[in-house]
C-alpha positions in Angstrom: 43.4 -76.2 21.4 44.4 -75.7 25.0 47.5 -73.6 25.2 48.7 -72.3 28.6 48.5 -68.6 29.2 52.2 -68.1 29.9 53.0 -69.8 26.6 50.7 -67.3 24.7 52.5 -64.3 26.4 55.9 -65.8 25.6 55.1 -66.4 22.0 53.7 -62.8 21.7 56.8 -61.3 23.2 59.1 -63.3 20.9 57.0 -62.5 17.8 57.0 -58.7 18.5 60.7 -58.8 19.2 61.4 -60.4 15.8 58.9 -58.0 14.1 60.8 -55.0 15.6 64.1 -56.1 14.0 62.7 -54.5 10.8 63.0 -51.1 12.4 66.3 -49.2 13.0 67.5 -46.0 14.6 65.4 -44.0 12.2 62.2 -45.3 13.9 63.4 -45.5 17.5 65.5 -43.1 19.5 68.2 -44.7 21.4 68.3 -48.0 19.5 71.3 -49.3 17.6 73.1 -46.0 18.0 76.3 -47.2 19.5 76.2 -50.9 18.8 79.6 -52.6 18.8 78.2 -55.4 16.7 75.4 -54.8 14.3 74.3 -58.4 13.8 70.9 -60.0 14.1 71.3 -61.4 17.6 72.3 -58.0 19.0 69.4 -56.3 17.3 67.0 -59.0 18.5 68.3 -58.5 22.1 67.6 -54.7 21.9 64.1 -55.4 20.4 63.4 -57.9 23.2 64.3 -55.3 25.7 61.9 -52.8 24.0 59.1 -55.4 23.8 59.4 -56.3 27.5 59.6 -52.7 28.5 56.4 -52.1 26.6 54.6 -55.2 27.9 55.5 -54.6 31.5 54.4 -50.9 31.4 57.8 -49.9 32.8 57.9 -47.0 30.4 60.4 -45.5 28.1 63.3 -43.3 28.6 66.3 -44.8 26.8 64.4 -46.3 23.8 61.2 -44.9 22.4 59.4 -44.8 19.1 59.7 -41.7 16.9 58.2 -42.7 13.5 54.6 -43.3 12.7 55.3 -46.9 11.7 57.1 -47.6 15.0 54.4 -46.0 17.0 51.8 -48.0 15.2 53.6 -51.3 16.1 53.8 -50.2 19.7 50.1 -49.3 19.8 49.4 -52.7 18.3 51.5 -54.2 21.1 49.4 -52.3 23.7 46.1 -53.6 22.2 47.4 -57.2 22.2 48.7 -56.9 25.7 45.3 -55.7 26.9 43.6 -58.6 25.1 46.0 -61.0 26.7 45.4 -59.5 30.1 41.6 -59.8 29.8 42.0 -63.4 28.5 44.2 -64.3 31.4 41.9 -62.7 33.9 38.8 -64.5 32.5 
């Protein structure tokens, strides 16, 4: 199957954003703390922000993982990002 490289990155970002909706403020500092609406689309937006912040290596400051489960997911994101980077460069 010949899938374009940007499509692979896009799918990965969306999948991790959806995966992170399982985590709440007990796992991440600065997330969902003062949400006006606590619905799925708002949570997904904040997780998309966290995923893109991680994938672009911008760094954390406002949202960061504090639990072991959350840090494990972020480390998995790092590994997948590195694999995608080497795949794109090959």
